[in-house]
PDB file of N, CA, C and O in Angstrom:
ATOM      1  N   MET A   1     131.440  71.460  -7.375  1.00  0.00           N
ATOM      2  CA  MET A   1     130.329  73.180  -7.250  1.00  0.00           C
ATOM      3  C   MET A   1     130.796  74.296  -6.782  1.00  0.00           C
ATOM      4  O   MET A   1     130.836  75.347  -7.421  1.00  0.00           O
ATOM      5  N   TYR A   2     131.083  74.179  -5.924  1.00  0.00           N
ATOM      6  CA  TYR A   2     131.860  75.383  -5.450  1.00  0.00           C
ATOM      7  C   TYR A   2     132.800  75.776  -5.936  1.00  0.00           C
ATOM      8  O   TYR A   2     133.145  76.801  -5.348  1.00  0.00           O
ATOM      9  N   VAL A   3     133.726  75.422  -7.061  1.00  0.00           N
ATOM     10  CA  VAL A   3     134.744  76.491  -7.571  1.00  0.00           C
ATOM     11  C   VAL A   3     133.917  77.184  -8.290  1.00  0.00           C
ATOM     12  O   VAL A   3     133.823  78.397  -8.101  1.00  0.00           O
ATOM     13  N   VAL A   4     132.856  76.267  -9.646  1.00  0.00           N
ATOM     14  CA  VAL A   4     132.296  76.986 -10.241  1.00  0.00           C
ATOM     15  C   VAL A   4     131.245  77.801  -9.860  1.00  0.00           C
ATOM     16  O   VAL A   4     130.531  78.500 -10.580  1.00  0.00           O
ATOM     17  N   ASN A   5     131.215  77.635  -8.584  1.00  0.00           N
ATOM     18  CA  ASN A   5     129.946  79.487  -7.732  1.00  0.00           C
ATOM     19  C   ASN A   5     130.771  79.774  -7.941  1.00  0.00           C
ATOM     20  O   ASN A   5     130.778  80.094  -9.130  1.00  0.00           O
ATOM     21  N   ALA A   6     131.860  79.938  -7.413  1.00  0.00           N
ATOM     22  CA  ALA A   6     132.684  80.960  -7.254  1.00  0.00           C
ATOM     23  C   ALA A   6     133.232  82.079  -8.422  1.00  0.00           C
ATOM     24  O   ALA A   6     133.412  83.294  -8.497  1.00  0.00           O
ATOM     25  N   LEU A   7     133.393  80.740  -9.374  1.00  0.00           N
ATOM     26  CA  LEU A   7     133.853  81.669 -10.850  1.00  0.00           C
ATOM     27  C   LEU A   7     132.381  81.633 -11.038  1.00  0.00           C
ATOM     28  O   LEU A   7     132.303  80.455 -10.691  1.00  0.00           O
ATOM     29  N   PHE A   8     131.497  81.857 -11.226  1.00  0.00           N
ATOM     30  CA  PHE A   8     130.290  81.895 -11.802  1.00  0.00           C
ATOM     31  C   PHE A   8     129.434  83.196 -11.255  1.00  0.00           C
ATOM     32  O   PHE A   8     128.582  83.859 -11.847  1.00  0.00           O
ATOM     33  N   SER A   9     129.818  83.293 -10.277  1.00  0.00           N
ATOM     34  CA  SER A   9     129.320  84.992  -9.127  1.00  0.00           C
ATOM     35  C   SER A   9     129.661  85.857  -9.323  1.00  0.00           C
ATOM     36  O   SER A   9     128.853  86.773  -9.471  1.00  0.00           O
ATOM     37  N   PRO A  10     130.986  86.089  -9.440  1.00  0.00           N
ATOM     38  CA  PRO A  10     131.894  87.713 -10.189  1.00  0.00           C
ATOM     39  C   PRO A  10     130.582  88.125 -11.783  1.00  0.00           C
ATOM     40  O   PRO A  10     129.782  89.032 -12.014  1.00  0.00           O
ATOM     41  N   CYS A  11     131.090  86.676 -12.619  1.00  0.00           N
ATOM     42  CA  CYS A  11     130.386  87.296 -13.951  1.00  0.00           C
ATOM     43  C   CYS A  11     128.342  87.689 -13.864  1.00  0.00           C
ATOM     44  O   CYS A  11     127.675  88.513 -14.490  1.00  0.00           O
ATOM     45  N   PHE A  12     127.879  86.509 -12.648  1.00  0.00           N
ATOM     46  CA  PHE A  12     126.564  86.657 -12.498  1.00  0.00           C
ATOM     47  C   PHE A  12     126.079  88.513 -11.446  1.00  0.00           C
ATOM     48  O   PHE A  12     124.969  89.045 -11.424  1.00  0.00           O
ATOM     49  N   VAL A  13     127.093  88.906 -10.903  1.00  0.00           N
ATOM     50  CA  VAL A  13     126.950  90.279 -10.434  1.00  0.00           C
ATOM     51  C   VAL A  13     127.095  91.320 -11.303  1.00  0.00           C
ATOM     52  O   VAL A  13     126.358  92.299 -11.420  1.00  0.00           O
ATOM     53  N   MET A  14     128.354  90.978 -12.064  1.00  0.00           N
ATOM     54  CA  MET A  14     129.030  92.149 -13.471  1.00  0.00           C
ATOM     55  C   MET A  14     127.852  92.688 -14.335  1.00  0.00           C
ATOM     56  O   MET A  14     127.781  93.808 -14.839  1.00  0.00           O
ATOM     57  N   ALA A  15     126.633  91.335 -14.436  1.00  0.00           N
ATOM     58  CA  ALA A  15     125.736  91.562 -14.960  1.00  0.00           C
ATOM     59  C   ALA A  15     124.752  92.047 -14.737  1.00  0.00           C
ATOM     60  O   ALA A  15     124.123  92.663 -15.597  1.00  0.00           O
ATOM     61  N   LYS A  16     124.379  91.907 -13.593  1.00  0.00           N
ATOM     62  CA  LYS A  16     123.199  92.769 -12.714  1.00  0.00           C
ATOM     63  C   LYS A  16     123.786  93.692 -12.888  1.00  0.00           C
ATOM     64  O   LYS A  16     123.261  94.334 -13.798  1.00  0.00           O
ATOM     65  N   ILE A  17     124.813  94.253 -12.426  1.00  0.00           N
ATOM     66  CA  ILE A  17     125.531  95.298 -12.251  1.00  0.00           C
ATOM     67  C   ILE A  17     125.476  96.457 -14.018  1.00  0.00           C
ATOM     68  O   ILE A  17     124.998  97.585 -14.140  1.00  0.00           O
ATOM     69  N   TRP A  18     126.093  95.664 -14.992  1.00  0.00           N
ATOM     70  CA  TRP A  18     125.506  96.258 -15.887  1.00  0.00           C
ATOM     71  C   TRP A  18     124.238  96.458 -16.726  1.00  0.00           C
ATOM     72  O   TRP A  18     123.920  97.374 -17.485  1.00  0.00           O
ATOM     73  N   SER A  19     123.644  95.393 -16.386  1.00  0.00           N
ATOM     74  CA  SER A  19     122.301  95.817 -16.568  1.00  0.00           C
ATOM     75  C   SER A  19     120.984  96.927 -16.081  1.00  0.00           C
ATOM     76  O   SER A  19     119.898  97.238 -16.569  1.00  0.00           O
ATOM     77  N   PHE A  20     121.756  97.304 -14.856  1.00  0.00           N
ATOM     78  CA  PHE A  20     121.084  98.257 -14.039  1.00  0.00           C
ATOM     79  C   PHE A  20     121.742  99.846 -14.713  1.00  0.00           C
ATOM     80  O   PHE A  20     121.208 100.869 -15.142  1.00  0.00           O
ATOM     81  N   SER A  21     123.166  99.386 -14.527  1.00  0.00           N
ATOM     82  CA  SER A  21     123.721 100.816 -14.946  1.00  0.00           C
ATOM     83  C   SER A  21     123.338 101.137 -16.599  1.00  0.00           C
ATOM     84  O   SER A  21     123.903 102.201 -16.853  1.00  0.00           O
ATOM     85  N   PHE A  22     122.681 100.697 -17.703  1.00  0.00           N
ATOM     86  CA  PHE A  22     122.343 100.286 -18.714  1.00  0.00           C
ATOM     87  C   PHE A  22     120.604 100.749 -18.473  1.00  0.00           C
ATOM     88  O   PHE A  22     120.197 101.522 -19.340  1.00  0.00           O
ATOM     89  N   HIS A  23     119.718 100.406 -17.544  1.00  0.00           N
ATOM     90  CA  HIS A  23     118.484 101.316 -17.576  1.00  0.00           C
ATOM     91  C   HIS A  23     118.810 102.283 -16.825  1.00  0.00           C
ATOM     92  O   HIS A  23     117.910 103.065 -17.132  1.00  0.00           O
ATOM     93  N   VAL A  24     119.441 102.835 -16.047  1.00  0.00           N
ATOM     94  CA  VAL A  24     119.796 104.539 -15.279  1.00  0.00           C
ATOM     95  C   VAL A  24     120.101 104.700 -16.783  1.00  0.00           C
ATOM     96  O   VAL A  24     119.131 104.992 -17.482  1.00  0.00           O
ATOM     97  N   LEU A  25     121.198 104.569 -17.340  1.00  0.00           N
ATOM     98  CA  LEU A  25     121.109 105.477 -18.687  1.00  0.00           C
ATOM     99  C   LEU A  25     120.448 105.479 -19.123  1.00  0.00           C
ATOM    100  O   LEU A  25     119.723 106.383 -18.708  1.00  0.00           O
ATOM    101  N   PHE A  26     119.885 104.817 -20.154  1.00  0.00           N
ATOM    102  CA  PHE A  26     118.259 104.598 -20.494  1.00  0.00           C
ATOM    103  C   PHE A  26     117.230 105.750 -20.452  1.00  0.00           C
ATOM    104  O   PHE A  26     116.750 106.450 -21.343  1.00  0.00           O
ATOM    105  N   LEU A  27     117.047 105.708 -19.064  1.00  0.00           N
ATOM    106  CA  LEU A  27     115.644 106.485 -17.899  1.00  0.00           C
ATOM    107  C   LEU A  27     116.366 108.103 -18.352  1.00  0.00           C
ATOM    108  O   LEU A  27     115.872 109.129 -18.821  1.00  0.00           O
ATOM    109  N   LEU A  28     118.078 107.621 -17.848  1.00  0.00           N
ATOM    110  CA  LEU A  28     118.449 109.098 -18.237  1.00  0.00           C
ATOM    111  C   LEU A  28     118.412 110.255 -19.676  1.00  0.00           C
ATOM    112  O   LEU A  28     118.267 111.475 -19.755  1.00  0.00           O
ATOM    113  N   LEU A  29     118.633 109.108 -20.741  1.00  0.00           N
ATOM    114  CA  LEU A  29     118.673 109.681 -21.876  1.00  0.00           C
ATOM    115  C   LEU A  29     117.027 110.145 -22.393  1.00  0.00           C
ATOM    116  O   LEU A  29     116.800 111.064 -23.181  1.00  0.00           O
ATOM    117  N   CYS A  30     116.028 109.312 -21.772  1.00  0.00           N
ATOM    118  CA  CYS A  30     114.519 109.765 -21.970  1.00  0.00           C
ATOM    119  C   CYS A  30     114.475 111.000 -21.037  1.00  0.00           C
ATOM    120  O   CYS A  30     114.481 111.994 -21.764  1.00  0.00           O
ATOM    121  N   SER A  31     114.450 111.207 -20.276  1.00  0.00           N
ATOM    122  CA  SER A  31     114.772 112.681 -19.376  1.00  0.00           C
ATOM    123  C   SER A  31     114.829 113.424 -20.242  1.00  0.00           C
ATOM    124  O   SER A  31     113.890 114.142 -20.586  1.00  0.00           O
ATOM    125  N   ASN A  32     115.665 113.404 -20.636  1.00  0.00           N
ATOM    126  CA  ASN A  32     116.977 114.727 -21.382  1.00  0.00           C
ATOM    127  C   ASN A  32     116.514 114.873 -22.393  1.00  0.00           C
ATOM    128  O   ASN A  32     116.829 115.979 -22.831  1.00  0.00           O
ATOM    129  N   LEU A  33     115.265 113.772 -23.726  1.00  0.00           N
ATOM    130  CA  LEU A  33     114.902 114.260 -24.445  1.00  0.00           C
ATOM    131  C   LEU A  33     113.820 114.816 -24.744  1.00  0.00           C
ATOM    132  O   LEU A  33     113.557 115.579 -25.673  1.00  0.00           O
ATOM    133  N   GLN A  34     112.972 114.272 -23.643  1.00  0.00           N
ATOM    134  CA  GLN A  34     111.709 115.258 -23.236  1.00  0.00           C
ATOM    135  C   GLN A  34     111.471 116.395 -22.578  1.00  0.00           C
ATOM    136  O   GLN A  34     110.475 117.117 -22.575  1.00  0.00           O
ATOM    137  N   GLN A  35     113.194 116.531 -21.640  1.00  0.00           N
ATOM    138  CA  GLN A  35     113.033 118.426 -21.806  1.00  0.00           C
ATOM    139  C   GLN A  35     113.496 118.776 -22.695  1.00  0.00           C
ATOM    140  O   GLN A  35     113.094 119.910 -22.955  1.00  0.00           O
ATOM    141  N   MET A  36     114.326 118.339 -23.528  1.00  0.00           N
ATOM    142  CA  MET A  36     114.023 118.960 -24.660  1.00  0.00           C
ATOM    143  C   MET A  36     112.982 119.394 -25.844  1.00  0.00           C
ATOM    144  O   MET A  36     112.681 120.440 -26.419  1.00  0.00           O
ATOM    145  N   LYS A  37     112.643 118.186 -25.888  1.00  0.00           N
ATOM    146  CA  LYS A  37     111.124 118.655 -25.904  1.00  0.00           C
ATOM    147  C   LYS A  37     110.338 120.009 -25.819  1.00  0.00           C
ATOM    148  O   LYS A  37     109.907 120.861 -26.597  1.00  0.00           O
ATOM    149  N   LYS A  38     110.383 119.707 -24.143  1.00  0.00           N
ATOM    150  CA  LYS A  38     109.620 121.395 -23.567  1.00  0.00           C
ATOM    151  C   LYS A  38     110.115 121.786 -23.972  1.00  0.00           C
ATOM    152  O   LYS A  38     109.303 122.439 -24.628  1.00  0.00           O
ATOM    153  N   GLU A  39     111.426 122.233 -24.446  1.00  0.00           N
ATOM    154  CA  GLU A  39     112.136 123.616 -24.465  1.00  0.00           C
ATOM    155  C   GLU A  39     112.105 123.568 -26.092  1.00  0.00           C
ATOM    156  O   GLU A  39     112.987 124.106 -26.762  1.00  0.00           O
ATOM    157  N   GLU A  40     111.175 122.980 -26.573  1.00  0.00           N
ATOM    158  CA  GLU A  40     111.409 123.247 -28.396  1.00  0.00           C
ATOM    159  C   GLU A  40     109.903 123.824 -28.018  1.00  0.00           C
ATOM    160  O   GLU A  40     109.562 124.591 -28.918  1.00  0.00           O
ATOM    161  N   LEU A  41     109.347 123.766 -27.457  1.00  0.00           N
ATOM    162  CA  LEU A  41     108.069 123.303 -27.193  1.00  0.00           C
ATOM    163  C   LEU A  41     107.849 125.189 -26.950  1.00  0.00           C
ATOM    164  O   LEU A  41     107.262 125.970 -27.698  1.00  0.00           O
ATOM    165  N   LYS A  42     108.229 125.342 -26.249  1.00  0.00           N
ATOM    166  CA  LYS A  42     108.516 126.315 -25.445  1.00  0.00           C
ATOM    167  C   LYS A  42     108.987 127.519 -26.395  1.00  0.00           C
ATOM    168  O   LYS A  42     108.030 128.293 -26.411  1.00  0.00           O
ATOM    169  N   SER A  43     109.456 127.755 -26.759  1.00  0.00           N
ATOM    170  CA  SER A  43     110.622 128.988 -27.897  1.00  0.00           C
ATOM    171  C   SER A  43     109.396 128.901 -29.250  1.00  0.00           C
ATOM    172  O   SER A  43     109.590 129.514 -30.299  1.00  0.00           O
TER     173      SER A  43
END
């Protein structure tokens, strides 16, 4: 059981990191789009 956990943990951690970074990228993209829309409204 311990061996399985040892193998599974890194994958779990990687998945967590990936989902977190994806979330951050998505938020950055959204804020960039909003910024662009504001710029368009100004012009």
